[in-house]
N, C-alpha and C positions, 0 to 999 in steps of 0.2 A: 804395336803385334809385337807378342811374342812367341820365340819359339818353342817348341815341347816336343819332346819325345813322345809318343804314348806307345805302347807295348802290352798288347794285346785285344786282338780283334775280334772278341767272338762276339755273342747275339748281345752281351749288356756295350762291350768297348766300342761296337759298331758305332753304333748310338753316341756315346758319349766323344768321341774322338771328331763326328761329323759336326754334333755343337761346338765345338773349341775352334774345329775351321769357320763356321759360321758363323763367329761371334770374330775374325781379321785375322786370329794370333795362323803363325806358319806351324801345322802339324805333323810330323815327321812318324808317319804308320811302319810301324815290326809286328809282325805274327812271323809264326810256321806256316801257316794257309798264303798260298801266294793268292787265293779267291781271294779270301778276305781285305786282302791290300790292294789289290785292286777294287771292288767293293767302298774303302774308303778312298780310292785316289780320284773315283768316282764323283765322293763327295767333296771332295775339297782339301784331301789332304796329299800330302807327297810320298810317296814311296821310299823308305831305309833301304837301302842294303844289307844289314848289318848293324849290329849294336853298337856299334864306332856311329856310323854315318847319321844312326838315328841322336844318341846322346850327345856326341863331342861339342855339335854347335847347339844344343838346346840350355836354357835354363831351369828351364820345368821339366821335371818325368814323373807321368802319368803312366800307372800299370792296370790291369785288369787279368790275373794270371786263377789258375784254376786251386792251386792249394799251397800252405805254405810251403813244400821243399822246391815247388815250380818259382815262389818270391825268395827263398835265401839262391838259387841256382842266377835269377836272372840278374838281380844284385851284387850277390858275394861273389859268384863264382868265375869262371877263369871264363876271360872276353864277355864280363858282368858291365852291368853302370857304373859300380863302384870305377873301375878299371877307366870308366871311358870323362866320366861328369868330371865339370870346372869345380873346383872347390867353390862353396858357396851355393850349388846348384838345390833347387827346388825339386824332393823327390816324397809324391804321392801313394801311396799304393792303395789301392778301392780294392783287390780283393777280398774276399770273404776266407780267414786263414784262422787257425789255431795262435789265439792269446799271445803264448812262449816265441812262438815264429816273428810275430811281428814286433812285439818287445826284444827280440833280439839282434832284428835284422834292423831295428831301426838305432839302435846301440851305435850298432856296427857303423850306421851314416850320421849320425854323430860325433862319433871319435874320429871319422875322418876329413868332419870341417862342412858337414853336409847338413842341411835343414829338411824333414820328414815327418808325417803324421800317414798314422792308417788311418782310411776314408773308407772304409766300407760302406754299400748301398745297400734301400730297400726301395721297390719301385718297381721289379721287374722289366720286360722289353720295352713294353710300350713307353716307360718314365725314361729310362736311357734313350731313348727316340725322339720324345715330348721335351728333355729338358727339366722334367718334372721328378726327379730322384730323389730321394733323403740320404741327407750324408750323417755318419758318424763315424765325426774324428777323436783321436785320441795322439797328444804330442803336445810340444812348451806349447805355451801364445803366440810368439815370433813367430814359429814354422804353420800354425793353425791362421795366424792371420794375413801370412805370405797368400796360402792357401786357400782363404777362403774366395776372391775373385773366381779363380778358375771353378772351385765348382758352383758357383753360383748360374757359373755358365751352366755346368749339368743337371742343377739341381734346385730343385722348390723348398726345402727343408736343412740348412744346416750345420747343423749343432754341435758342439765343442764336449766333452765327454770324459777330458781331463789327461791323466800321462796317457803316457805308450801302449798302446795294447789298448784301452777301455773302447774305443771304437769299435773292434773287434768284441769285446763284451757287451755291450750296450747289442750288437748286431743278433750274437748269437741270445742274446738271453727275450730277446726281441722276435726270433725268428721260432725260439723255445715253445712261447705264449703262443704263435700264431699257428702251430704246429696243434696245439692241443688245442684251442679257440677252433678249429678249422673240423677236432673228430669232435669234437662232444656237439658243431650244429648240425654237423652227416649225422650222427647216432640219435639226434634230437627228432631233425627232419623223418630218416629210417623209422623212427617209431611211431610218430604220426603216420605215417602212410599206411602204418601196421593195423595202425586202430580204425582206420578209415578218415580220416583227416587229410584234404590234397592239402599241395605244398604249399598255393597262394595264398590258403585261408590262413595255416600255417604260418608263413609269412608273413602274411598282413598284422597279426595278432604279435606274436610275438617278439619282430620288427619293434613295436611300439611298445612292449614291454620290457621286463627284467631282464630276458635271452638276449634280448637287444646286443648284437659285434659285428666288428669288421666283417668277418667270414661268414657273417649270414646277410647283411646289411650291402654288401660292397661288393661281394664277389663266391653267390651263394651257393653253394654244392650242390643244389639241388634244382633241376632244369624245372626255367619256367619264371620266378619270380623275379631273377635281376636279367634284363634284359644281356648284357653286355660281358656277364660271367661265361668264365669256358663250358660250364656246365650243359648249356645252350649250345656249342659247340662240339658233342659229343670228350672234353674235354682235353682238349688240343692245349699245350700247354704256353701261359705267361711265363709260369713259374712251376718245371718240373716238379715232382716227386722227389727224382733224384738231389735238386738240388735240395729240396730239403731233409732231407734222408741225410744228405753231407751236414749240413747245419746243425740237425737235431747231434748228427756223431759229437760235434764238435763241440754242442752245450755239457754234454753227454764227459767227454773227457776233461773236461773245464771244474763240471760239477765233483769229479774225481780228487780235482788237484787241488780244488775247493773247499774238498769234507763237505758240500752242500749237497741235502735230501732236493733230490728231483724226480719221483717216483714216478707223475706223470706225464714228465718231458723224457724216461725213459721209457715208458708205455707206448705213446707215442713214436718213440723212434722205428722200437722194437714191432711194429702197424704197418709204418713205411719201409721198412725191412721185406714185412711180406709181399707189398708191391714191387721191389727189388729182387725178389727170390721168384716171383712171378711174373720179372719178365716185361712190366706195366709202368716202370719208374719213368718213362717216356711222359707218360699221361701228365697233365695240370696236377698238380698237389692237389686242388679240390676234387680228384677224383681216387681217392682214399675213399669215396663215397660206393667208389663202387663192391669195394673190400669191404663196407661196414654190412651193403644191402644184403651180397653174395652174388652178383653180377661180374666182379673182374673174370 
């Protein structure tokens, strides 16, 4: 049994912490939300009173936080993880943040004698609950090898992408591609309908032809063809449009920094920003279909 401090019990973090506890580890759960902590305790975790109570006894610290500013504060701020962790503690940040912040925090951790990786995830709330997430990891071989047994509990696919920050690079590039695919898939289904081709017929054809992609066959944005897709639940979210927009903005920031041309990524960001402006970004990201077909 390993003592793990788990900080950040949102929609993703709660499932991840629960799976670590179910595997027999002592998980000391911490979140600003008392309700979230209570849910974690019901699932077998221990409520931590504060950062010191969570981190001091821990051999491993896992964080799942909203943005780079939160990660920098939780680790390096006053009353932060670095202040209370024992030397040699393993730190795993599963947040999706900008590459520069990830590299800065990991650099500080290494300087202070800690092993740390960035390990953003793909797979949504369902994957977090089921323990089937994909982890994209950046950091030294040693830190990654220490982290992998814990990531294997929370996920199905675990990849080492290279140096610190490369996990974030892989995540934002993947999600930029996902956003582009989803918009293209929505446009194709919308055009097919306008031309008199029903969604199921177009799906049957395109899903076995060169237009096939994950956004079509696993997460179809047109109601009907894929029973489990959010499109058949009025786009109730698994992964919100707001979260997709966050990742697309991170991708555009990274593209500017790297001087990389990403015109489709930029256009995708602009379209998801229209959902935000319409206050519909709480829908699933496949709900961009409603913007494309004019029903938003």
